[in-house]
N, C-alpha and C positions, 0 to 999 in steps of 0.2 A: 386589543387582539381578542378574537373570539376563541372559546374553548373547544378543543378537539375532543369530542365525546368518547373516542376510542381510548383516551387516556384514563378513563374511570372504570373501576369495578362498580358493582351495584351500590355499595355504600357511598362511594364517591359521587356517583351520579345522583343519588338521593340528596346528598348535601348540596350539589350544584343546583338541583331543581328547587331546593328550599330557598336559595338566594333569589330565585325568580318568583317566590311566593307560591310554589306548587307543592302538593302533598306527595308522599312517598309512592303511592300507587301509580302516579304519573311517571315516576322514574322507572318503575318496573315495566310499564307499557313501552316506554321509550327504549329501554334496554333490550326488550324482546324484538322490537322493530329493527334495531341496529344489528344484533347478533344472530337472532334466529331467522330473520327475513332478509338480512343484508341490505336494508334500506340506506340510501345515501341522501335522500331528499326529504326534508320534513313535510313537504306537501303530500307525500305518499302516505303519511301516517294517519289514516282515515279515522281512527278511533280517538285521536287526540283533539281536544278542543281547539278551535281555530285561534283563540286568543293565545294558547300555549305555543302553537305552531308559529305564530307571528313573533312571540318572544324569542323562540329558538332561532329564528332566522337572523335576529339581530345580535344574539349573544353566543351562538354555538355553531359548530360545523361537524361534519363526519368526513374526515379526510384520511384516506389510505395512503399507501406508498406508491409512487409512480413505478410502473414496471419497465425496466430497461430491456429485458429479454426473457424469452421462455424457450426452454429446450426440452424435448420429449425423447426419452430413450426407447429403444426397441423393446425393452421389457415393461414399458408403461410408466416408468418413473418420470416425473416432471420436475424440472428445476427452474425456479424464477430468480432473476437478479433484480433487486429492488433498489431504487435510488433513495438514499437517506440524506442527501444534500451535502454541500461543501466538497463535492468530488468523491464522496464515499458511497459504497454500495454494499448490500448484504444479500445473502442467498437463503432460500428456503427450498425444501425438497419434499415432494409427495411420493410416497412409496406404496403402491397398491398391492395387496395380497388377497388371497381368496377369502379370508375371514376378517380382514381389517383394512383400514386405510390409514396410514401413518404420515403425519406431517412433521418434518424436522425443521425446527425454528431457530433463528439466530437471536442472540441477546446483546451482542456488541458488534461494532464495526471494527473488525480485527480482533486480536487477542494479545494480552500482555504476558500470558503464562509462558509462551515460547517453547512448547514441547517439540522435541527434535523431529518427530515424524508427522507433524501437523502442518498442512499447507497454510491454514489461516494464521498460525503462529509466526510463520516465516514472513507474512505480510506486515507484521507489526500491529500496533494498536492505534486507533483514532479516538473513539469515544464510546460511551455507553449508549444503548438505545433507550428511548423513553418507553413507558408502558404502552402508549399508543402505537409505537413502531413495532413492538413485539406482537401485540394483539393484531395489528393490521395484517401481518403475514397470514395468520389463521383466518381472519375475517375475509380477506381477499380470496385465499385458496379455497375455502369451503364453498363460497358462493360462485366462484368461477367454475369449480369442478361440478357442482350441481347442474349448471347449464352445459358445460363441456361434455359431461358424461350422460346427459339426458336424465338426470335423477329427480328433476322437479324439486319438491320440498324435502326430499329424503336426505338425511345426513350422510355425508360421504366420509368425513374424517372422524375416525373412532379413537385414534391415539395421537397424542402429541409428545414429541421428545425434544427437550431443550438440549439438542446435540449439534446445533448449527454453529455458526461462527461465534466465538467468544466463550468466556467462562461465566456461566449464569450467576454463580454466587458472588462474583465480583461486581454484579449489577443488581444487588439484592433489593434495593428500594423500588426499582421498576419491575423486577421479576415477580414479586409476591402479588401485587394487584393484577398482573397479567394472568397468573395462575388462577386467581379467584374468578376472573372472567371465564376462563376455560371450564372451571368446575361448576359454576353457577347453573342451576336448573333453568333459569331464565335466560342464560347465555348459550353455551355450547353443551352443557349438561354432561361433561365427561367425568368418568369415574376417577377417583384418586389413583386407582391401580393402573389407569390408562394414560396418565400424565407422568412423564419421567423427566427429572432434572439430572443432567450429567455434570459431574464436577471432577476436576483434577485433584481435589482434596483441600478445599478452603475450610478448615476444621471449625472455626468459630461460627461461620455461616451455616454449616451443616447442622449445628446445634440449634441455631435460630430457626432454620426451616422446619426442623422437627417440632418446635413449639408453635410456630406461626401458621404453617400451611403444609403439613406432611403429605407428600406425594411419593410415588416410586422414585428410588434413588439409584443412579448408576455412578460408579466411581471408576475413573480412568486409572487403572493400576499399572499395567504395562511392564512391571518388573517385580521380582520376588525378594529383592534385598535393597537396602538403602543406597549402597554404593552405585548400583546400576540405575536405580530410579532417579538419583540425583542428576545423572547425565541425561536421562530421557525426559523427565518431568521436573524442571528446576524448582517448582514449588515444594518439592519434597525436602529441600534443604531447610525450609521454614517449618513444615509440618511432616516430619518423618513417619515412616510406616506404623510405628507403634502408636503414635498419636492419632493417625488416620484411622486405624482399625478400632481403637477405643471409641472414636467418634461414630464409626459405623454401628457399633454395638449400642451406643446411646440412641442413635437414630431409630434402630429397630423397635425400640419401645413405643414409638409413635407411628411407624410406617404402616401404610395400608397393605403391604406385603410382608411376609415373614422372612424375607431374604433381601440382601443387597446384591445388585448385579455388579460384578467386577469386569470391566472392559480390559482386554489384553491384546494389544496390537502385535502381531507376529512379525518380527524383524529378523531377516536372514542372518544367522550367525551371531546375533546380539542377545536375544532373550528367548530363543526357541529350542534350547537343548534339553535333553532329559534331566540334567541336573537342575535346570531352572524349574522344570515341572515339579521335581521333588521338593525344591525349596518353597515353591508356591503352596504345595500341599501342607508342608510344615507351618507355613505362615498362617493360612486361613483355618487350619484345623487345630492348631495349638496355641494361637495367640491368647494371652491372658489366662491360659489354662482351660479355656472352653471354646476357643475359636470364634469364627464369625459365620453365621448362617448366610450362605451366599450361593450365587450361581456364577459361573465363569463363562464369559462370552469372548471367544477367540475371534479376532478380527484380522482378516487378510489385509496386509498393508497395501496402500495404493501409492506406488512410487512416484516421486516427482523430483526433478533434477537437483533442486536446492537442498534436499535432505541428505544426500550421500548414502541413503539406505536402500535395501532391496526387500522384496516380499519373500517370506519363507516359502519354500516349495510345499506343495499341497500334501505330499506324503509326510513331511515333517510335522505339519500342522495336525494331521490326523493322528500321528504317533503321539504328539504332545497331548492331544485331547484324550487319547486312550489311557495315558498314564493318570490323568486327572480323574477320569470316569471310573477307572479301576479302583481308585482310592475313595470312591463314594461321593465325589463332587459332581453336582449337576453341571454339565459342560455342553455348550453349543458352539458351533462354528458359524459365524455370520455369513450369510449369502452375500456375494458382491452384487450390488444393484446400481444401475445408472453409470457404470464405468465409461460408457461411450459418450456421456455428456459431462464427465468429471463431477458426478453428483454423489459419489460414494464417500464413505466415512473418511474424514481427514483431508478431503480434497476441496472443501468449500473455501474459496479465497476472495471472491468478490473483487472489489477495487478499493483498496484502503491506503490512505496516506499514513506512513509510519512516522508518527510524531514522538515516539518514545525510543527510537533507534533499536527496537527489538531485533529487527532484521539484521542489522550490523552485528549485534551481539551473537545471534545464532550463527551467522556466517563465520565468525571467529571460532565458535565452538567446533566447527567442522574440522578444524586443524587438530582437534583432540580426538584421536581415533577411539571408537568404542571397541575394545579388544574382544574379539569372539573367543568363546571357550572352545576347547578341543571337541570335535564331534565325537559323540558316543559311538562305539563300534557297531552297536545294534541299530543305530539310526541312520546308517549310510543310505543315500539314495542318489539318483541322478538329478543334478541341479536342474530346476525348471520343470520337473515332472509335475 
């Protein structure tokens, strides 16, 4: 079986080239051809010796993921569905903005965490992606977009967020080499500040990432107390909020940014009341006596039938944001992008065979109602506004 060179970071590629009797600088040349120029065919690599090209033909390949479908939103968002074999598919999303181009990348076929509000989690879990399958999403998207948008050799993707299907830190061994490809100046040359790993709170792996490959970190918080978070993010039962926030502070010692982004999906009547906002302020400003340096990103929920949940009305989201901002917490409300192609946050589902019965377990959870708190009299508004 030939080696897929998308599976290697530069160190791994240098080790592979050494097995062919080639020096390190050949690996660097090869790495540039693959990632900077998008080459698929060794015969295109004109500055490599013919003897090396011949060796590569017999021992290696550059194999991306077959594209099942591509959907383009009215707002310019593009979603791809990639075939990862054995009946499974994963999704990646490109989000263009005036000052950046962001690619949302998947790390697993499905997800075993089973968050109540996440479409991927309701699909269950099939398997981890390989490093090459993670990198292939960026490799394909970058070079497709250069041609599609008429950019020539100009880089299109400036930011990568590991916020697609899966929990990245539960696929740590494949994730870190993929991050190194993204960061390498001979690869995509992305800044550590512009590569973000999102986690639901796998505390031991947060510590390892801080040591091995610190990039920007986003933590899926979604609740201000353990009782509610246990129901929304089941991993909280293993790593409760106190442990999670301690890990966030440890990560900040290594992080390229001086804050952690907390993601907070706004769920109608579940976690969106003024009392929840006040609990959230207490949590992030008082934890451990010094709080956690953070930014809060409020995410409008994208409803899907299996969740049994609804999106918080816009007025309530804005009122919630104001309470946080007035307390001195940097707070943003995420724009909804790609809604018309189901490419928005929490909607990536692909086609996953549930081999762990997560879907059945979540379905059973729906019989346990998440009791809404009483609406604050100052926060009344017309539903759906």
